[in-house]
Structure formats: C-alpha cells, structure tokens
RODO-2510 file (C-alpha; in nm, 4 decimals, decimal comma):
residues 445
     n   res          X          Y          Z
     1     x    11,6084     7,4295     8,6501
     2     x    11,2513     7,3763     8,5324
     3     x    11,1042     7,6707     8,3445
     4     x    10,8510     7,8833     8,5320
     5     x    10,5038     7,8341     8,3810
     6     x    10,3189     8,1533     8,2874
     7     x     9,9497     8,1101     8,2055
     8     x     9,7668     8,4032     8,0470
     9     x     9,3892     8,4383     8,0782
    10     x     9,2667     8,6411     7,7817
    11     x     9,4153     8,6555     7,4313
    12     x     9,3739     9,0279     7,3643
    13     x     9,6304     9,3107     7,3437
    14     x     9,7616     9,2796     7,7016
    15     x     9,7528     8,8992     7,6973
    16     x     9,9463     8,8561     7,3743
    17     x    10,1959     9,1277     7,4723
    18     x    10,2587     8,9483     7,8023
    19     x    10,2963     8,6157     7,6191
    20     x    10,5679     8,7628     7,3931
    21     x    10,7554     8,9197     7,6839
    22     x    10,7169     8,6050     7,8961
    23     x    10,8565     8,3838     7,6222
    24     x    11,1514     8,6192     7,5653
    25     x    11,2255     8,6063     7,9403
    26     x    11,2357     8,2252     7,9450
    27     x    10,8893     8,1338     8,0740
    28     x    10,6902     7,8325     7,9549
    29     x    10,3886     8,0267     7,8209
    30     x    10,0273     7,9176     7,7639
    31     x     9,7461     8,1539     7,6512
    32     x     9,3819     8,0586     7,7118
    33     x     9,0661     8,2513     7,6195
    34     x     8,7035     8,1472     7,6792
    35     x     8,6023     8,3575     7,3788
    36     x     8,7515     8,3491     7,0292
    37     x     9,0950     8,5088     6,9915
    38     x     9,1102     8,7642     6,7082
    39     x     9,2852     8,6434     6,3928
    40     x     9,5613     8,9068     6,4156
    41     x     9,6543     8,7853     6,7664
    42     x     9,6365     8,4171     6,6675
    43     x     9,8869     8,4858     6,3892
    44     x    10,1289     8,6473     6,6372
    45     x    10,1004     8,3494     6,8766
    46     x    10,1489     8,0937     6,5974
    47     x    10,4428     8,2871     6,4489
    48     x    10,6122     8,2978     6,7904
    49     x    10,5335     7,9298     6,8632
    50     x    10,3334     8,0109     7,1750
    51     x    10,0781     7,7470     7,2781
    52     x     9,7185     7,8755     7,3045
    53     x     9,3540     7,7708     7,3096
    54     x     9,0286     7,9596     7,2605
    55     x     8,6613     7,8825     7,3107
    56     x     8,7429     7,6991     7,6350
    57     x     8,9636     7,6883     7,9453
    58     x     9,1485     7,3567     7,9997
    59     x     9,1894     7,3434     8,3765
    60     x     9,4709     7,0876     8,3693
    61     x     9,6797     7,3280     8,1578
    62     x     9,6007     7,6256     8,3798
    63     x     9,6177     7,4983     8,7376
    64     x     9,9839     7,3915     8,6987
    65     x    10,0950     7,7549     8,6531
    66     x    10,3534     7,9305     8,8701
    67     x    10,2035     8,2675     8,7794
    68     x     9,8816     8,3733     8,6021
    69     x     9,8400     8,7026     8,4150
    70     x     9,4696     8,7872     8,4068
    71     x     9,3144     9,0160     8,1454
    72     x     9,1545     9,3214     8,3138
    73     x     8,8154     9,2271     8,1675
    74     x     8,7912     8,9072     8,3783
    75     x     8,6373     8,9638     8,7253
    76     x     8,7776     8,7944     9,0383
    77     x     8,4425     8,6276     9,1057
    78     x     8,4808     8,3954     8,8029
    79     x     8,5017     8,0336     8,9262
    80     x     8,8312     7,9632     8,7439
    81     x     9,0031     8,2647     8,9045
    82     x     8,8833     8,1499     9,2478
    83     x     9,0258     7,8016     9,1774
    84     x     9,3630     7,9470     9,0721
    85     x     9,3827     8,1599     9,3883
    86     x     9,2734     7,8683     9,6092
    87     x     9,5793     7,6767     9,4827
    88     x     9,8027     7,9619     9,5954
    89     x     9,9012     8,0593     9,2402
    90     x     9,9909     8,4279     9,2047
    91     x     9,7439     8,6238     8,9845
    92     x     9,8778     8,9525     8,8434
    93     x     9,7905     9,2146     8,5832
    94     x     9,9994     9,2882     8,2755
    95     x    10,1153     9,6153     8,4384
    96     x    10,2543     9,4204     8,7356
    97     x    10,4190     9,1486     8,5251
    98     x    10,5762     9,3814     8,2694
    99     x    10,7061     9,6421     8,5148
   100     x    10,9532     9,3861     8,6563
   101     x    11,1411     9,3888     8,3250
   102     x    11,2137     9,7606     8,2867
   103     x    11,4118    10,0239     8,4775
   104     x    11,2217    10,3064     8,3062
   105     x    11,0707    10,6027     8,4911
   106     x    10,7000    10,5212     8,5162
   107     x    10,4164    10,7761     8,5146
   108     x    10,0902    10,6006     8,6082
   109     x     9,7610    10,7782     8,5381
   110     x     9,4221    10,6633     8,6645
   111     x     9,0823    10,8170     8,7438
   112     x     8,7161    10,7702     8,6591
   113     x     8,7351    11,0265     8,3783
   114     x     9,0027    11,2148     8,1891
   115     x     9,2717    10,9483     8,2179
   116     x     9,3012    10,8841     7,8427
   117     x     9,3144    11,2546     7,7600
   118     x     9,5602    11,3209     8,0448
   119     x     9,7814    11,0243     7,9506
   120     x     9,7831    11,1182     7,5805
   121     x     9,8482    11,4846     7,6622
   122     x    10,1268    11,3951     7,9096
   123     x    10,2941    11,1784     7,6445
   124     x    10,2577    11,4655     7,3960
   125     x    10,4296    11,7073     7,6404
   126     x    10,7143    11,4664     7,7190
   127     x    10,7917    11,3239     7,3753
   128     x    10,9572    11,6444     7,2471
   129     x    11,2403    11,6114     7,5010
   130     x    11,2315    11,2522     7,6321
   131     x    11,2450    10,8945     7,5039
   132     x    10,8920    10,7936     7,6127
   133     x    10,6299    10,5259     7,5440
   134     x    10,2506    10,5454     7,5908
   135     x    10,0885    10,2216     7,7096
   136     x     9,8544    10,0581     7,9594
   137     x     9,4924    10,0889     7,8589
   138     x     9,5944    10,2586     7,5363
   139     x     9,7824    10,1598     7,2180
   140     x    10,0299     9,8706     7,2088
   141     x    10,0596     9,6792     7,5348
   142     x    10,3154     9,7802     7,7984
   143     x    10,4701     9,4305     7,7887
   144     x    10,5157     9,4388     7,4113
   145     x    10,6707     9,7871     7,4225
   146     x    10,9212     9,6760     7,6883
   147     x    11,0187     9,3869     7,4625
   148     x    11,0431     9,5888     7,1393
   149     x    11,1558     9,9378     7,2489
   150     x    11,2214     9,9534     7,6223
   151     x    11,1765    10,3300     7,6399
   152     x    11,3514    10,5206     7,9205
   153     x    11,0119    10,6586     8,0327
   154     x    10,6539    10,5328     8,0109
   155     x    10,3216    10,7086     8,0499
   156     x    10,0700    10,4404     8,1520
   157     x     9,6949    10,4841     8,1476
   158     x     9,5763    10,2399     8,4136
   159     x     9,2235    10,1218     8,4945
   160     x     9,1019    10,0124     8,8371
   161     x     9,0814     9,6563     8,7009
   162     x     9,4540     9,6620     8,6229
   163     x     9,5313     9,8069     8,9666
   164     x     9,3307     9,5307     9,1366
   165     x     9,5992     9,2800     9,0362
   166     x     9,9193     9,4641     9,1256
   167     x    10,1613     9,3508     9,3973
   168     x    10,4794     9,5591     9,3782
   169     x    10,4022     9,7920     9,0847
   170     x    10,5150    10,1452     9,1713
   171     x    10,5037    10,4474     8,9419
   172     x    10,7540    10,7225     9,0243
   173     x    10,4766    10,9707     8,9423
   174     x    10,1133    10,8714     9,0055
   175     x     9,8230    11,0821     8,8764
   176     x     9,4625    11,0491     8,9981
   177     x     9,2375    11,2669     8,7801
   178     x     8,9134    11,2257     8,9822
   179     x     8,6884    10,9624     9,1385
   180     x     8,3167    10,9297     9,0666
   181     x     8,1013    10,6136     9,0904
   182     x     8,1850    10,3809     8,7984
   183     x     8,2164    10,0053     8,7394
   184     x     8,0312     9,9507     9,0664
   185     x     7,9037     9,6180     8,9277
   186     x     8,2649     9,4929     8,9665
   187     x     8,2928     9,6230     9,3250
   188     x     7,9781     9,4712     9,4802
   189     x     7,8091     9,8121     9,4379
   190     x     8,0325     9,9501     9,7153
   191     x     8,1854    10,2865     9,6234
   192     x     8,4569    10,2530     9,8925
   193     x     8,5912     9,9374     9,7255
   194     x     8,6200    10,1220     9,3945
   195     x     8,7949    10,4193     9,5644
   196     x     9,0407    10,1832     9,7355
   197     x     9,1144    10,0229     9,3988
   198     x     9,2008    10,3607     9,2417
   199     x     9,4278    10,4517     9,5341
   200     x     9,6349    10,1368     9,4800
   201     x     9,8261    10,3439     9,2234
   202     x    10,0030    10,5114     9,5191
   203     x    10,0169    10,2255     9,7696
   204     x    10,3754    10,1181     9,6921
   205     x    10,5113    10,4706     9,6519
   206     x    10,7797    10,6077     9,8878
   207     x    10,8737    10,9621     9,9938
   208     x    11,0898    10,9862     9,6784
   209     x    10,7815    10,9523     9,4553
   210     x    10,5030    11,1955     9,3626
   211     x    10,1256    11,1804     9,3796
   212     x     9,9367    11,4326     9,1607
   213     x     9,5611    11,4565     9,2212
   214     x     9,2509    11,6740     9,1899
   215     x     9,2538    11,8973     9,4989
   216     x     8,8880    11,9925     9,4355
   217     x     8,7642    11,6317     9,4493
   218     x     8,5988    11,5734     9,7892
   219     x     8,6116    11,1941     9,7470
   220     x     8,9906    11,2041     9,7003
   221     x     9,0485    11,4548     9,9820
   222     x     8,8335    11,2559    10,2244
   223     x     9,0121    10,9281    10,1428
   224     x     9,3587    11,0846    10,1707
   225     x     9,2771    11,2206    10,5147
   226     x     9,1913    10,8715    10,6409
   227     x     9,4504    10,6790    10,4367
   228     x     9,7683    10,8909    10,4024
   229     x    10,0181    10,8023    10,1271
   230     x    10,3988    10,8121    10,1561
   231     x    10,4667    11,0125     9,8403
   232     x    10,4999    11,3901     9,7947
   233     x    10,1528    11,5359     9,7371
   234     x    10,1005    11,7697     9,4396
   235     x     9,7318    11,8668     9,4104
   236     x     9,5815    12,0744     9,1282
   237     x     9,2807    12,3034     9,1697
   238     x     9,0519    12,5448     8,9853
   239     x     8,9312    12,7102     9,3081
   240     x     9,2120    12,7162     9,5682
   241     x     9,5611    12,8635     9,5851
   242     x     9,8049    12,5699     9,5984
   243     x    10,1542    12,6137     9,7452
   244     x    10,3004    12,2892     9,6077
   245     x    10,1169    12,1792     9,2959
   246     x     9,9046    12,3593     9,0340
   247     x     9,6177    12,6059     9,0459
   248     x     9,4227    12,8458     8,8278
   249     x     9,4831    13,2160     8,8940
   250     x     9,2370    13,4089     8,6749
   251     x     9,3379    13,2863     8,3259
   252     x     9,6800    13,1467     8,4199
   253     x     9,7873    12,8024     8,5310
   254     x    10,0525    12,8332     8,8047
   255     x    10,2606    12,5255     8,8877
   256     x    10,4988    12,5299     9,1851
   257     x    10,7326    12,2453     9,2784
   258     x    10,9999    12,3102     9,5452
   259     x    10,9670    12,6897     9,4973
   260     x    11,0277    12,6537     9,1234
   261     x    10,7227    12,8101     8,9537
   262     x    10,6023    12,8174     8,5946
   263     x    10,3047    13,0235     8,4732
   264     x    10,1056    12,9533     8,1551
   265     x     9,8000    13,1207     8,0057
   266     x     9,4893    12,9064     7,9421
   267     x     9,3756    13,1339     7,6574
   268     x     9,5283    12,9254     7,3793
   269     x     9,4681    12,5752     7,5201
   270     x     9,3746    12,3435     7,2331
   271     x     9,1258    12,1563     7,4557
   272     x     8,8085    12,3333     7,5732
   273     x     8,6172    12,3027     7,9012
   274     x     8,7009    12,3288     8,2708
   275     x     8,7727    11,9573     8,2986
   276     x     9,0413    11,9963     8,0306
   277     x     9,2104    12,2759     8,2275
   278     x     9,2450    12,0149     8,5038
   279     x     9,3796    11,7563     8,2583
   280     x     9,6293    12,0187     8,1353
   281     x     9,7346    12,0965     8,4948
   282     x     9,7964    11,7295     8,5724
   283     x     9,9954    11,6705     8,2519
   284     x    10,1963    11,9920     8,2917
   285     x    10,2823    11,9052     8,6532
   286     x    10,4285    11,5746     8,5315
   287     x    10,6224    11,7573     8,2595
   288     x    10,7524    12,0153     8,5106
   289     x    10,8651    11,7330     8,7453
   290     x    11,0519    11,5678     8,4580
   291     x    11,2260    11,8967     8,3720
   292     x    11,0531    11,9642     8,0387
   293     x    11,1151    12,3235     7,9263
   294     x    10,8333    12,5697     7,9918
   295     x    10,8309    12,6754     7,6260
   296     x    10,7857    12,3121     7,5168
   297     x    10,4997    12,2608     7,7641
   298     x    10,3243    12,5781     7,6474
   299     x    10,3580    12,4983     7,2755
   300     x    10,2494    12,1354     7,3268
   301     x     9,9347    12,2412     7,5181
   302     x     9,8460    12,4722     7,2285
   303     x     9,8919    12,2180     6,9487
   304     x     9,7502    11,9030     7,1145
   305     x     9,4816    11,7494     6,8947
   306     x     9,2759    11,5656     7,1579
   307     x     9,1646    11,2033     7,1746
   308     x     8,9406    11,0162     6,9309
   309     x     8,5887    10,9496     7,0689
   310     x     8,6265    11,2188     7,3372
   311     x     8,4203    11,5320     7,2482
   312     x     8,5435    11,4886     6,8909
   313     x     8,3900    11,7265     6,6357
   314     x     8,2927    11,5031     6,3430
   315     x     8,1162    11,7193     6,0819
   316     x     7,8913    12,0209     6,0468
   317     x     7,5887    11,9455     5,8273
   318     x     7,3267    12,2170     5,7581
   319     x     7,4927    12,4218     6,0356
   320     x     7,4399    12,1380     6,2883
   321     x     7,7577    12,0199     6,4699
   322     x     7,7858    11,6413     6,5208
   323     x     8,0032    11,5467     6,8215
   324     x     8,1390    11,2007     6,9037
   325     x     8,1864    11,1448     7,2786
   326     x     8,1514    10,7654     7,2679
   327     x     8,4279    10,7349     7,5286
   328     x     8,1845    10,8767     7,7879
   329     x     8,0981    10,5411     7,9422
   330     x     7,9824    10,6835     8,2772
   331     x     7,7600    10,9652     8,4042
   332     x     8,0453    11,1930     8,5106
   333     x     8,2022    11,1915     8,1624
   334     x     7,8651    11,2820     8,0113
   335     x     7,8309    11,5574     8,2752
   336     x     8,1440    11,7248     8,1314
   337     x     8,0136    11,6814     7,7771
   338     x     7,6731    11,8368     7,8472
   339     x     7,8355    12,1122     8,0550
   340     x     8,0455    12,2140     7,7543
   341     x     7,7488    12,2360     7,5102
   342     x     7,6824    12,5983     7,4161
   343     x     7,3717    12,5432     7,1987
   344     x     7,0505    12,3364     7,2130
   345     x     7,1533    11,9708     7,1858
   346     x     7,0056    11,6452     7,0570
   347     x     7,1559    11,3891     7,2945
   348     x     7,2154    11,0238     7,2001
   349     x     7,2495    10,8218     7,5219
   350     x     7,2310    10,4610     7,6441
   351     x     7,3923    10,1180     7,6549
   352     x     7,4775     9,8937     7,9484
   353     x     7,3920    10,0764     8,2711
   354     x     7,6542    10,0152     8,5431
   355     x     7,4371    10,1273     8,8344
   356     x     7,4129    10,4874     8,7071
   357     x     7,2607    10,7738     8,9053
   358     x     7,1478    11,0299     8,6463
   359     x     7,0473    11,3074     8,8924
   360     x     7,3588    11,5189     8,8340
   361     x     7,2642    11,5486     8,4643
   362     x     6,9114    11,6852     8,5274
   363     x     7,0218    12,0494     8,5389
   364     x     7,1961    12,0315     8,1975
   365     x     6,9165    11,8274     8,0385
   366     x     6,6652    12,0902     8,1477
   367     x     6,8875    12,3757     8,0255
   368     x     7,0448    12,2431     7,7082
   369     x     6,8846    11,9232     7,5730
   370     x     6,5966    11,9559     7,3278
   371     x     6,5596    11,5857     7,2393
   372     x     6,6895    11,2508     7,3658
   373     x     6,7549    10,9414     7,1572
   374     x     6,7968    10,6271     7,3700
   375     x     7,0322    10,3852     7,1951
   376     x     7,0326    10,0593     7,3897
   377     x     6,8764     9,7193     7,4398
   378     x     6,7138     9,8250     7,7676
   379     x     6,6227    10,1952     7,7887
   380     x     6,3647    10,1780     8,0693
   381     x     6,5781    10,3609     8,3291
   382     x     6,6566    10,6422     8,0818
   383     x     6,2882    10,6789     7,9913
   384     x     6,1937    10,6954     8,3615
   385     x     6,4634    10,9544     8,4432
   386     x     6,4320    11,1850     8,1430
   387     x     6,0892    11,1170     7,9913
   388     x     5,9296    11,4169     8,1627
   389     x     6,2123    11,6618     8,0844
   390     x     6,2066    11,6811     7,7049
   391     x     5,9329    11,6909     7,4423
   392     x     6,1018    11,4301     7,2253
   393     x     6,2441    11,1033     7,3630
   394     x     6,2833    10,8137     7,1205
   395     x     6,4246    10,4593     7,1468
   396     x     6,6260    10,2720     6,8854
   397     x     6,8755     9,9853     6,8670
   398     x     7,0523    10,1021     6,5508
   399     x     7,3167    10,3742     6,5290
   400     x     7,2213    10,4620     6,1691
   401     x     6,8601    10,5155     6,2778
   402     x     6,9659    10,7226     6,5829
   403     x     7,1675    10,9558     6,3585
   404     x     6,8842    10,9846     6,1025
   405     x     6,6366    11,0780     6,3792
   406     x     6,8838    11,3361     6,5136
   407     x     6,9233    11,4798     6,1618
   408     x     6,5440    11,5324     6,1400
   409     x     6,5151    11,6886     6,4882
   410     x     6,8217    11,9179     6,4991
   411     x     6,8027    12,2683     6,3523
   412     x     7,0712    12,5097     6,2310
   413     x     7,3016    12,6273     6,5103
   414     x     7,2349    12,3204     6,7290
   415     x     7,4415    12,0158     6,8277
   416     x     7,3971    11,6405     6,7975
   417     x     7,5951    11,4773     7,0785
   418     x     7,6692    11,1062     7,1193
   419     x     7,7609    11,0831     7,4907
   420     x     7,6209    10,7503     7,6106
   421     x     7,6981    10,7569     7,9890
   422     x     7,6920    10,3761     7,9618
   423     x     7,9101    10,0850     7,8490
   424     x     7,8752     9,9764     7,4863
   425     x     7,8594     9,5977     7,5048
   426     x     7,4851     9,5547     7,4402
   427     x     7,4998     9,6695     7,0773
   428     x     7,8694     9,7277     6,9989
   429     x     8,2081     9,5586     7,0401
   430     x     8,3427     9,8483     7,2481
   431     x     8,3231    10,2278     7,2721
   432     x     8,5582    10,2656     6,9703
   433     x     8,3235    10,0578     6,7539
   434     x     8,0292    10,2673     6,8770
   435     x     8,2137    10,5924     6,7986
   436     x     8,3187    10,4764     6,4519
   437     x     7,9640    10,3657     6,3676
   438     x     7,8406    10,7101     6,4750
   439     x     8,0979    10,8845     6,2534
   440     x     8,0171    10,6575     5,9585
   441     x     7,6433    10,7218     6,0009
   442     x     7,7033    11,1006     6,0125
   443     x     7,9191    11,0885     5,6993
   444     x     7,6463    10,8865     5,5220
   445     x     7,3727    11,1474     5,5862
***
C-alpha cells in the first residue's frame, strides 16, 4: 500500500511535533513554512530525515496530500488553505491529528482568559497522584509527548484556532473558563462565530463526559440554552448555590459531584483575585472528578506558583512593585489585572488591537491608574479612549523607554503594571518576548 501523505503547514512547535509523530506512524511527511523555520526545529527535522522547506510554499508538494495539519496561526482565508480544501483534502489541527494515537484520558481547557493558569493549575493538582502530561498551547507539543511519553492523562490548553480544525477530537472532561470578545479579526468580527468556535470543545462529547464552565458567564449560559450539549454539566459560580458543580460559600469553595462533596477554604490560595478563585474551582472540579484526594487538592492550591507573564511580581524598586502581565492580550484579561491593583498604578498598555472595546476598563482607569504609557506602533485608539482620564499619557515604541518613564512617574507604594490588552506582534515576537523584555528592563533600572 502507498504511504499516506501528511503535509504540515507551519514549522513551529506543533508542526514539528506532528511531523515526528506522523513519521513514526508511517506517513510520508512534508513540512512547509512561508516564514523561516527556527534553527532548533530545522535541526530536529534534518536529524529525523523529514523533508521540509521554508520561505515558500511549493504547491505541487502540498496539493498531493491525503491530510494537511495546519498551524493554528494560519487563518482559513489564506488562498493556499482554500485551494487545499477545494481539492477535498482534510485539514486538521495538531490536537485532532495527535489524539488519534493515544488512549489517554483527555482534559481539554479553553476560554478567552484564564486557560493557561487553569491548565497549569489542573496539571499541578493531578501530577501528585496521576501520570499526566501538559500540552496544547503550552510546553512541548501534544503530538511529541504522545510519541515520547504517552502519558495516561493529558491536560490540554486549547485555543479557538485549534478547535476550528477538529473533526472527532473529544476530551473526557472539557473546561470553558469564560467567553469575552477576542480574536474577532479571525471571525469576521462576528462574536457568535467566536463563541461557536469555543463550544466545539464539547461538540463530540457524550453523556459519559463532563463539561465544566463558568456559571456566572451570561454569554456561556445564553449559548448553552440555545445549543444544548450531551455531556454532564458542572458549572462553577461565585454568586449562586450550585447543586452539581462548584460554588463559593462565604470563604469556602464547595464542590459537589453525584452527592460527593468536598469543601476547601480560599484563605490560603496561592493565587489572588476573584478570577483566580474561579480558575481554582475549575481545576479542583477536574481533580475531584479524577478522584484526587482532597488533601492533595488543598495542598496543591496553596503551593501553586502561578504562570510566567500572568500578574507576575517582578521586583520592588524604591517601594514600587513592577508587575508583568504580558499574557493579557485582550481587554478582559487586563480588566482582571486592573481590578486586582490595590494602589495607584502606572499602566503600560498597547500593541496590535484586535477590535478592542475599552469601555469596561474606564471605571478602573478612573479609580486606580495615575499614568498611562502606550507601547505600540499605532496608539491612536488608546489616546482617544484614555487621553482625557489621566494627567499623564505618553507614547513610546521601546520597552526600555517605557520602563524608564514608569520609573520616573511612579512613587513609593505604587505599582507599575505591564498589561497590554493587545497582541504583541507589532514590536515583539510574542507575548513571552514582550514579558521578558519588560523584566530585563526592570532589572536594568
């Protein structure tokens, strides 16, 4: 029999992981990237004798594929993707391709905000008692981990872009942290299309599976009412009493599944802020479902260190706290950051605007922000929205300069917060690069 041809669009982490798994499973593999593939990935491809190209897409080598794995960064509207689909070639995400080659219990976590923290925290709660990998949008690719470790359980952080290209992918436990407008540029500026994309995490689930979601999120509740899912619903809430699921009762988290209840105090949670109580509820519900001991869950919640670039305390200089929240790439993430500030704050904001509506931030800017530093190529929208709210609003295109300005403006007892509310691609490689440059600039003060 002729080998099945697997073509991979994009030579990054998910692409190279898929190439390795595909080759091991007997596919004829070809990797193609319009940009330049990083040296570390080229070395892996060469070492494993996998054919690749970068700087171009050779159509004749692509359009003879049986299956195409598309990197989540490539939109469907790209001409090449349209050509592939027009030929009837199946286009899938890494999550879809890789999941066929494991029998592991899958926990899939998505949402506009909180998914990285919730996924990392869930993995932290499970790893004491279970053989578990952490993959998806985080760390080593899912495909590579299946090839090298094949854990019995996986916690997968999954973006809407990855969910757009699933067919049969089905997590046993799906978590939806929240839905707020984000990435609307990829969804024709139609919020409903983005919501539908997020809900794909539950579309293949059956009555034997579980769907954990924010029971306070009107967008989720409204969608569920019109588009019921098959799985067992386990909401979490800060404001309602939940019979099956998790809720906050004064200072205790109460989680009930099939009349089996556990109660944990929030007093010693390592993570601060209301949004992190929700992340803790979601992660603990997963752990409770997978029979992790209550003592283990409680201890793990108390010693969890948090995620880099998410409300990360960097340094205190002259009694000013510098906070790196570079991972806040949308307005809702920045909302949580500003909400949690307990002192006057110098706010560094800006980047690639994805159709942002800044209105929900006005209250916190008026209450808590003393100065704004716009760090982006195009700051016009920020200047229009916030120019009249603060005495000091300054533009720059250099992180080092932004931090130096903040250093001059901030006084003892105040905060300097990098929480951009925008994507990073105008001035930085990605949000990690932006966060590291911020930390380096702070350390160089």
